[in-house]
N, C-alpha and C positions, 0 to 999 in steps of 0.2 A: 144381271143387275149389279151383283157384287163385283164382277169383273170390271164393269164400266166404272164403278166408283173407285176401285183400286187403280185403274188405268188413268183416270182423271187426276187422282192424287199424285201419281208418279209424274204426270205431265206438269203439274204445278211445281213439284219439287225440282224437276229438271229445268224448268224455266227460271226458277229462283237461282239454281246453280249456275246456269249460263249467264244470267244477269250479273251475278257476283263476280264472275270471271271476266266478262267483257267490259262492263261499265266501270269497275273499280280495280283495274290491274295494278295501278300504282299502290293502292292501299294493301293489296295482297302482297306485293313485293316488299312493302315497308314492314309488314308484320312478319314475313318470313325472314327478312334481313335481321330484324330485332331478335328473333329466336336463334338464328345461326350465330349471331354475335354473342349472345349469352352462352351458347354452347362453347364457343371459342374461349371466352373468358374463364369459364368454369374449368376447362381442361388446362390447369396450370402446369401439369407435368409435361404436356406436349409443348407448351410454349417454352418452358425451361430447356427441354431437350433440343428444340429448334435453335434457340439462341446459343446454347452450349455447343451444338454441332457446328454452327457458323463460326464461332470463335475458334474452335479446334481446327477446322479446315482452313480458315484464314491464316492463323498463326503458323500451322504446319506448312502450307503452301508458300507463304511469304518468306519464312525462314529457310525453306529448302532452296528457294531461288533468291536468296538475300543479296541485295545490292548488285544487280547484274551490271557488268561492265559495258562500255561502248565499243568493244572489240567485235570482230567477226563472230567469234564463238559466243559472245554475249548476245549478238543478234539472233543466232540460232536458238539460244536458250530462251530469249524473249518469245519467239514464235512457239516454242514448246510449252512455255508457261501459259500462253494465251489458250492454246489447245487444251492443256490440262485443266485450266479454269473452266472453260466451256464444258468439258466433260464432267467435271465435278458438279457444276450447276445443273446439268441435264440429269445426272443420276440422282441428285438430291431431290428431284421432284417425284420420284417413285415411292417415297415414303407415305404419300397420301392414299395409296391404294387400299390398305386395310380399313381406314376410316370411311372411305367412299363405299366400299362393299358392305360395311356394317350398317351404314345409314340408308342404303338403297332400299331395303325392305320397308323401312319406315316411310320413305317417300312414296313407294308404290301404294301403301295403305292410305296415306293422306291424299294422294292424287285421286284414288278411286272414290274417296269420300268427299271430294270437292273442296278440300281444305287448302290445297296449294295448286298453283299452275306449274307446269313444267318449266316455262321460262322464268317464273319467279324463283323457283327453287335453284335452278342453275345459276342465275345471276346472284342470288343471295349467298350461295356457297363461295362464289368468287369474291364478292365484296367483303364477306367476313374474313377471308384469308389475306386480304391486302395488307393490313397493318403488320402482321407477324412476318409475312413473306418479304415485305419491304425492309423491315428491320434486319432480317436475316441476310438478304442480298447486299444491303448497305454495309454490314459488318464484313462480309467476305470481300467485297470489292475494295473497300477502304484498306483493309489489312494487306491484301495481295498487291494492290497498286503501289503503296508507299514502302512496304518492306522490300519489295522486289526492285525498287529504284526505277520505276517507270518515269517518263519525262515529267519534269516539274512544271506542269502547265495546268491551270485550273480548268480550262475548257476541255482538255483531253481527259482529265480525271472525271469530270462530270459526264462526259460522253461514255467513258468506260463503265461508270456506275449505271447509267441509263440503259446501256446495251445489256449488261448482266441482268438487270431487273427485267427488261423486256424478254430476254431469252428464258428466264426462269418462269415468267408468267405464261409464256407461250407453251413451254414444255409441261408445265403443271396442268394447263388446260388440255394438252394432248393426252396426258395420263388420265385425266378425268373422262375424256372421250372414250379411251380404250376401256376403262373400267365400267363405264355405263353400258358398253356394248358387249361385255364379256359375261359368259354364263356363270362363272364362279371366280373366286379369288386366285386359284391356281392358274387359270388361263390368263387373268389380268396381269399377274406378277411375272408371267413369262412373256406375254405378247408385247407389253409396253417397252421393256428394256431391249427386247430383240429388235423391234422396229427402230428404236432410237439408235442402236448400234449400227444398223444398216444405213440409216441416214447419216451417221457420223462418218462412216467409211466413204460416203459420197460427198463429204464436205470439202474435199480438195486438199487436205493436209497429209493424211496417211498415204493417200494415192493422189498424185497431182491430176489436174483436170485432163492434161494431155495423155496421161497413162490410163485413164478410166476407159474400159472397153465401150464400144459404141452401144451395146445392148443395155449397159447400165448407166449411161451418161445422163439419163433423165433424173437419176437420184441427185445429181449435182444441183439441179434447178429446183427441186422440191424439198431440199434439206434446210430446216431452220438453222441448224448449227453452221452451215456454210455461210449464211448471211451474217450471223453473229461473229463468226471467226474472221471473215473478210473485213467487216466493219471495224472490229477491235484492232486487227493487225494493221489496217490502213491508218487508223488513229494513232497507233504507237510507232510504227516503223517508218512511215513516210517522213522524209526530212532528216532521218537519223543517219549520220555519217560515221562509219566505223573508223577507229584510229589505227587499224592495221589492215592487212590484205591477205588474200590467199595466194601464196607464191606460185608462179608458173612451174609446172613439173619439169620442164626442159631447161629453161634458163635460170630458174631459181630467183628471178627478179619479181617485183611487184608492179606490173604495168598498170593495173587498175585498182583503185580504192573502192571496195565494196560498200554498198549503202543499203539502208532499209528498203529503198525503192526497188533495187535490183532483186532483193529477196522476195518482195511482193510479186515481181514479174516472174520469178522462178516458179512460184506456186500457181501462177496463172490468175492472180487476183488483180482487181482494178487498182489503178493509182490515182483515180479522180476523186477529189474531195466530195463531190456530190454523191458518190456511191455510199458514203457513210450514212447519210440521211435517207437515201433510198432504201438501204438495207434495214434501217430502223423501221421505216414504214412497212416494209415487207413482213417484218416480225410481228408488227401489230396486225397486219392482215392475216397472218397465220393464226394469231391468237383469236381473232373474231371468227375465223373459219372453224377452228376447233370448238369454239363456244357454240356455234350453230349446230355442228354435228353432235356435240354432247347432248343438246336439247333434243335432237332428232332421235338419238339412241334411247334416251330416257322415255320419250313419248311413244315410240313404235316397238321397242323391245322390252319385254318383261320376263325376267327370269326368277322363278319362284322355288327352284330346287331341282334335284334330279330324281329320277324314279328308281335308281339303283338300290335304294334302301329297302324297297318293297320285295326284293327277290328273296326266295327261300334258300336257305343254306342246307346242303345235303350233309347229314351227320349220320354216322353208323350207329344204329341202336339195336343192341343185341338183347332180345328177350326183355324189353322194357317193362312189361307188366309184372315181371317177377321181382322187381326192385323198388317196390313202393313203400316198404317199411323202413324205419330208422335203423341203420346198421348197428347191430348189437356190439360189435367189436370196438366201436368208437363211443357210443353214446349211452351206455348203461354203466357208467362209472360214477354216478351220483355227482356229476359236475354241475352242482347248483351253487350259486353265489348270491349272497345278500350283501348289500352295501348300505352304509349309514354315514351320516356326517353330523357334527355338532359344533355350534358356534363358528360356522364357516364364514370367513370374511375374505373379501378380495378388493384390493386397492390398486389403482394405477396413478401414475403421475401425469399431470397436465401442466401446460404453461400457466404461470401465475400472473397476476396484474402488475407485480413489481419487477417483472423480467425473469424471475426464477421459476421454480416449479412448486406445485402444491398437490397434495393427495386428494384423489377423488374416489370415495368408497362406492363400489358397484354392488357389493353384497354386504349385508350387515347382520351377522350373527344368525345365519340360517341353520336349521336342523331338520332332520327327517331320516327315513330309511326306505329302502327299496327291497322288497322281499321277492324270492323266486316265485314264479307263477302269478305275478301281479303286474298290472300296468299302471304306472303313475303318470299323471298329467301335470306338467309344469305350465301354469297359465298366469296371465297378468296383462297389464296394459303395455303399450309399446314403450320400449326403453326400460322396462321393469327389471331386466336382468335374467330372463328365462334361459336364453341361450348361453349367457355368461355362466350361470350356475351349472348348467349341464357340461359346458366345456371345461370348467374348473374341475369338476368331479371326474370327467373322462380323461383329464390330463392333456388337454389340447392348448392350454394357455401357457405360452413361453415367457411372457412378460408379466409385470405387476407383482404384487406381494400377496401370497396366500397364507392365511392364518386359520387355525382351527384344527379339528381332527376329522379324518376320514377312515372308516374301518371297512374291511372286507372279511366276512365270516369271523367277526369278533377280533380280527387282527389288524393292527394299524397298516394303512396303505402307504402313508407318507413315511419314508425312511431318510436318514441322513447319509449324504454321500461323503466322499473323502474331504471335501471342502467345508463340511458342516451345513450345507444347504439341504432343505427338505425337498426330496424328490419322490416320485411315485415308485412303487415296487417295479423292478424291471420286467417282471412277468405279466404285469397288469394288462398291457396293450395286446398281449397274445390271446386273451380270452374275453376281449371286449369288442363289440361291433358298433360302428358309428355311421348312421345313415344321414348324409348331409342333405340340406334343403335343395341344393342344385344337383341334378342327376348328371354325373360325368361318366361317360362310357366311350369305348372305342366303337364308333358308329357302324363300322363294317362287320363287327362281330354279331353272331346270333346270340340270343339269350342263353342258350345252352352252352355256347362257347365261352361267354362271359363268366358263367358260373363254373365251368370246368377250369378256366384259368385261375379263378379265385381259389378253387379247391386245390389245384396243383401247387399254388404258391403259399397257401395259408394253412392247409392241413399238414401237420408234420409227419415225418416218417414213423415216429413213435409218439404215442399220446403222453399226456403229462403224468408226472409222478403223483401218488405212489403206484398207480395202476397202469404201468407201461405196457402198451400193446402196439404191435406192428400195424401200420396203416398201408394198405395196398391200393393199387390203382382201381381195383374193383370197389373197394370201400369208398373211394372218392366219387366214383361214378354213381354209386348207390346214394350217396349224400346229395348229389346234384339232382337225381331223379326225385328223391324225397322232398327237396326244397321246391322243385318245380310244381309238385303236387300240392305242397303246403300252401303255396302262394297262388295257385290256380294259373300257372304260366304254361301249362302243357300245350294249350292250343297255339301259342305263339312262341314255343320253345326254339323253333328253327327259323324264326323270322329275325331279320337284322334289327338292331336297336334303333337305327334311324327311322324305321317304319312303325315303331310302337307309338301308341298314344300316350298321353300324360300319365294316366294311372298305371298303365302297363310298364312304362319306364320307371315309375316310382317303385313298383313291386320288383322290377329287375334289380334296382339299386338295393332294395332290402335283401334280395336273394344273394347278391354278391357278398353281403355281410353274413347272412345266415348260413351259407354253405360252409363257413369256417367253424360252425357250432359255437357261437359266442355264449358265454354264461350270462352276460349283460348286453342288452341291445339298446343303444341310444338313438333316437330319431329326432331330427330337427325339423319341426313343422311338416310332417309327412303329407298333410292334406292341402297345403297351400298351392294355389293355382289349379286345383281340380274342381270339377263340377260336383254336384251332390252325389251322383251315382258313382263317379270315380272315387270320391272321398270315402263313401261307404264301402266300396270294394277294398280299398287299402286298409281301412279299419278292421274289416272282417279278417283280412290276412294277418294283421297285427294281433288280433285276438287269438287266432290259431297258434301263433308263436307263443303267446302267453300261456295257453293251455298245454303247450309242450314242456313247460317248466322253466322257461327263460325269464329272466328279470328284464322288464321292458320299461324304459323311461323315455318320454317324448314331450317336446314342447308343442304347444298348439295355441293359436291366437284367439279364435272365437269359434269354438265348435258348435255345430248344430246339435239339437237335443238328442237325435238318434246316435250321433257320434260320441256324445258325452257319456252315454250309457256303457260304452265299451271300456271305460277306465274304472279301476278299483280305488285308487287314491288320488288326491289332489294336493298340489303344493301351489299356493297362490302368492304372487309377489306384486308389489306396487312400485312405482317409479322411485328410484333411489336404492333399490335392493332390500326393501323392508319386507319381511315375511308376514303376510296377512293371515295365512291359514295353512295347516298341514293336517291331513286326516282322511277319513273316508270320503269318497267322491259323492256329492249329492246327485244321485241318479235315480231313475225309476227302477223299482224292483217288483217282480211279480211274486205275490205270496197268497196262496189260497184263491187264485184267480182274481185277486184284488190289486189294483195299482196303488201303491203307497209311496211315500217319500221316506228317504233314510233320515236318521237323526241328524245328519250333517246339515241338511237344509234348515232344520229347526234351529241349529246353532246360529246361523246367519240371521235368521228372522228375529231372534231374541237379543241381538246386540243392541246397545244403545245407539240411537240415531240411525238405526237400520232402515233403509228404504223399504217400502211395502212391496211385497211380491205380488205380481198381477197374474200369476199362473202361467207365465211365458217360459221360454227356454231357461232352465236353471243356470246355464253358463252365462247368458246375458245378465241375469240377475246378480250373479256372484261378482261379475266384473265391475258392478257399480260400487263394490266395497274397495276397489283400488283407487278411489278418488284421492288425489294428493293432499287435499285439505282435511281429510278425516284421519283419526288415529285408531283405526280398526286393528292395526298391527299390535299396538299396546294392549288392546282388549284381549287379543288372542293370547299374548304372552301370559296374561294373568287369569285366563279362563281355565276351567276344569279340564277340558279336552287338551288344551295346549300344555298344561303342566303334566298331565298324565302321559302324553305321547313323548314329551321331552325326557321324562323319567325312563320310559321304555327304551328310548334311543340310547341314553347314557348307560343303562344297565344291560344293553344288548339282549333284550328279551323278545325281540321281533323275529328271531330265527334260532333254531336249536343249535347248541354248541357241538363241537366235534368235527365240523366240516373244515377241511384244510384249504388254504389258498392254493390253487393250481400253480405248480412251479415248473419252469422250463430252464434248460441249460443254455439255450442260445437265444439271441434277440429275435431272429427270424425263424419261421417254421421250416423254410428251406435254407439251410445255412451254407450250402455249397454254392460258391460263385458260379461254377460251371453249370450246375443244374439250373440256377436262376437264369443264366444267360441263354441256355437252350430253350427254356419255356418262353421267355420274352421274344427270342428270335423266331420261334414258331408263330407266335401271334403277329409279330411285325411282318413276317412273310405273307401271312394270310391277308393282312390289311393292305399290303402292297399290291397284291394281285387282284384285290377287289376294288381298286381305285382306277378304273379305266380312263377317266378324264385326265387324271394326273399323269398316268403312264403314256397315254396317247400324245399329250402335249409335250412331254419330254422327248419322245421319239420324233415328233414333227420338228421340234427345235433342233435336235441333233442332225437330222437329215437336211433340213433347210440351211443350217449353218454350213455344213460341208459343201453343199451345192453352190451356195452364194459365194463363199470364199474361193472355191475352185474356179468359178466363172469370172469372178471379179479380178483375180490375179492369174488369169489364164496365160500360160507360156511366158513367164517372166524372162526378161533379158538378163543373161548371166554375165555379160562382158562389160557392162557400163556401170558407172557409179550410181546412176538412177535405178538400175535394176537391183543393185545391192541394197539400196535404201528401201526399195519396195519389198524385198525379202524380209527385211527387219520389220517393216510395217505389217506384213501378213502374219508374222509371229505375234506381234502385239495385238492385232485384230482377233486372232484365235484365242488369246487370253481374255480379251474383252467379252467374247461370246460365252465365256464360262459364267459371267455374272448372272444372266437370266436363269441358268441352271441352279446357281447357288440361291438366288432369291426364291425360286420356285420350291426348293427343298425345305425352306423355312416354314411353309404353311403346315405340312403334316407334322413337322417337329413341334410347333406350338400346340397343335391339337393333341398330340400324344403326351406333351409335357403336363397338361392338366390331369390326365389319367394317371401319370406317374406320381404326381404330387399326392393325389388321393390315395 
């Protein structure tokens, strides 16, 4: 019975889904077009880059071929410029690959949920790109045409613009078609340029039609570049008479005046005016053909990722069970750090209404302290300045103006540099860990390898003064094993990061920081994006870190009650950077088997105009005090607990004196450039060999390029002028084929760059 009810519900839902797609396809197309157009307008950087690139290419090409003459050499240069322009327009379309691949996953989800049709999505992406692409092609065509001194004829100019526009749209759709049918971005960035170059070699310019081997002649008829090249050359060269000639090698006379028509005949192009419009129509046919196949690829092919990330990585583990305790040579030096701040202000400049700039305060006189073995929660409404406060204290803010005092173990953290600016102590970053909200890792590494890399680069050869101790490789390995056990990562220690779930990846990010034994650990919203079980697992790991004596500070948006109990102290902010509260965290405590509330919750309940607590999550209740219309921050500043804690902060009574700031002689733990290079090289080599898709594509491109060029230019004639020209063209073609390899190498570079910045 239950199964029949569920089945009938699914039938009803499916019928509604089909009706929405069949009966109202135009409405679906309209809504998707509106969304894509909004995305296009919001990406102002991409628009500026496209226009800037068009201006650069147009000015560079036009000035390089500036004011071509009507001589025979000028005619040769005109043909070369036309080919160069067609090549630039073609290669300029490959820039859409990253955006297509990034949006493809979203399309798969929306298609599965019945939000968009395949045809609606494909057409919408094309329509949204028309304004920017049209402006870009118009800029390039106008600059090239008039700077190069092409024929001063309005009809020829508009045909040139129309042909460039048609070629650009056809090849852009070709790139979308290839991207829609490629399993990953590495394959797409290699395949699209490779096929385009093959079609370019068959266009009839680098290798004339009569010189193309019979087994490759079909490329001449399916190449969109050939039709664009033939149409534009016919438009420009026909009727052009050169004012000089090519002298006869024997007599030295000029029996025949060469013309643009004879040059067209040399390349095997048509001299009929009707060919111009036929070729334009063929380009539009290519465009619609690519459009249809793009929709087919989106509809029938679905790529959700690779399975390579689930593989286990073999790592040598020598007597692992004997290395479960914290290494005494490193971590029994009393390396505990307390941090405090008083009257901390942070201001940035924003554009003012009068055209100048004005100051915008983001933090307004905040104070507090973070003691060893405690976890402090920075909480508040959206835009209150939680992450800003943590970044200012951690030294991650490079702009804006910082005012106030920050102390570490009763000693000022902010010191003056040689220019009189207040900067953080140079050793501070060495004993601080910062876990970002976004987990950035080398996906092919295992968890163990990620921690070993962090230990190799962040644990110094000798510990900090005054207790200097030599750190060995065994010590680093022991620290890695201790961190794996501390964060409950032993079961997935040899699994690649790509295969981890969200909470495992978050704990791996924490491990990368903890393996360096930081005295202070900052975490930016560690539970964001996790389910309740994952968030609880992460908080349990954080609590273990706290119990080890580390000072822990983390921002959190709206924790569940069970998560809220893991914090010792709370610093509450409201929008504008106002401090509403700092003190003990209002959590549940077990005392004599009775569940009671701390005094902190009573503080909030006794405030003037305080909302009534309904017995719900204390975190939800406390966030009600962040209302921008209330002045709870002023009440806290004048309250007994606020005055007392501020006095403790100013008198440094939150931590026993005598603990020195850890000092280091170098900026990096591994100061030797050669040692750093060898460690990074080992990681890069491992990443290289664990990327089979990337390597296989490169090998296929290399072998395919050699076979294609060898068979295309098979047995070149050495004794004729045409054979010499073909030899030059094959060298040029070989250089062109380097472009796919260069484009393909950019993808792993961008992936590794994020890891490097972190």
